[in-house]
C-alpha positions in Angstrom: 0.2 0.0 -0.1 0.7 3.5 0.0 1.0 4.1 3.4 3.7 1.1 3.5 5.8 2.0 1.4 6.1 5.7 2.8 6.8 3.6 6.1 10.1 2.1 3.9 10.9 4.9 3.0 10.3 7.0 6.5 11.8 4.3 8.6 13.2 1.5 7.0 16.2 -0.2 6.3 15.0 -1.6 2.7 11.4 -3.3 1.2 10.9 -7.1 1.5 8.5 -7.5 -1.8 6.7 -10.8 -2.2 6.7 -12.1 -5.8 2.9 -10.7 -6.0 4.3 -7.9 -6.0 6.7 -8.3 -9.0 4.8 -6.7 -11.8 4.7 -3.1 -9.9 8.1 -3.3 -8.0 10.3 -0.8 -9.8 8.2 2.1 -9.4 7.1 1.0 -5.8 10.1 0.6 -5.1 10.6 4.4 -6.4 7.5 5.7 -4.3 9.2 4.1 -1.0 12.9 6.4 -2.1 10.8 9.2 -2.7 8.9 9.0 0.6 13.0 8.3 2.5 14.1 11.7 0.4 10.9 13.6 1.8 12.2 12.7 5.4 15.5 14.1 4.6 17.1 10.2 4.2 19.3 8.6 1.9 17.5 6.7 -0.4 19.7 5.2 -2.1 20.7 3.1 1.2 17.8 1.6 0.9 17.8 -2.5 0.1 15.9 -4.2 -2.6 15.2 -7.6 -0.9 12.6 -9.9 -3.2 11.4 -13.1 -0.2 10.2 -16.9 -1.6 11.6 -16.0 -5.4 12.7 -19.1 -6.4 12.8 -22.8 -5.3 16.8 -25.0 -5.3 16.3 -28.3 -6.1 18.1 -30.3 -8.1 16.7 -30.2 -11.6 16.4 -26.7 -11.2 19.7 -24.5 -10.6 20.3 -22.8 -14.4 16.4 -21.4 -13.8 17.1 -20.0 -10.5 20.1 -18.8 -11.8 18.4 -16.9 -14.9 15.8 -15.6 -12.1 18.6 -13.9 -9.9 19.9 -12.8 -13.2 16.8 -11.1 -14.5 15.9 -9.7 -10.9 19.2 -8.0 -10.5 18.9 -6.4 -13.8 15.6 -4.8 -12.1 17.5 -2.9 -9.5 16.8 -6.4 -6.6 19.8 -6.2 -4.2 19.2 -9.6 -2.5 17.3 -12.5 -2.9 15.4 -15.0 -0.6 15.0 -18.6 -2.3 13.5 -21.9 -0.7 15.5 -24.7 -0.8 13.2 -27.6 -1.7 12.2 -29.9 1.5 12.2 -33.1 -1.1 16.3 -32.1 -1.5 18.4 -35.4 -1.2 21.6 -33.2 -0.2 20.8 -29.7 0.9 24.3 -29.1 1.6 25.7 -30.4 -1.3 22.8 -28.5 -3.5 23.8 -25.0 -1.8 27.3 -25.6 -2.5 26.2 -26.6 -6.2 24.9 -23.5 -6.8 27.1 -21.0 -5.1 30.4 -23.1 -6.3 28.9 -23.2 -10.3 26.1 -19.8 -10.7 26.5 -17.4 -7.5 29.6 -15.4 -8.0 28.4 -15.2 -11.5 25.3 -13.6 -9.9 26.4 -11.7 -8.1 29.6 -10.4 -9.9 
């Protein structure tokens, strides 16, 4: 809501939209930044983090990487991923994703 975005700008460190908010994410985040400026705060210090944007699974690592690349191009600073509950070896899955894909996305 407009009031929520105003509070983000006035008081918050950033905004945490969920996937249902992606369609208008950039324009809504700009509203939060404008509220930060109006409150005398540094709008560029606000971070944009998206929650539950993808699920890590053995079969979907490339797709998750593509999703994260697209979000980065849209200005997202951080993303919170879910780990598939049926992952046979969660630690190995996380290591595989970090080793093959994460450095490229962060770069």
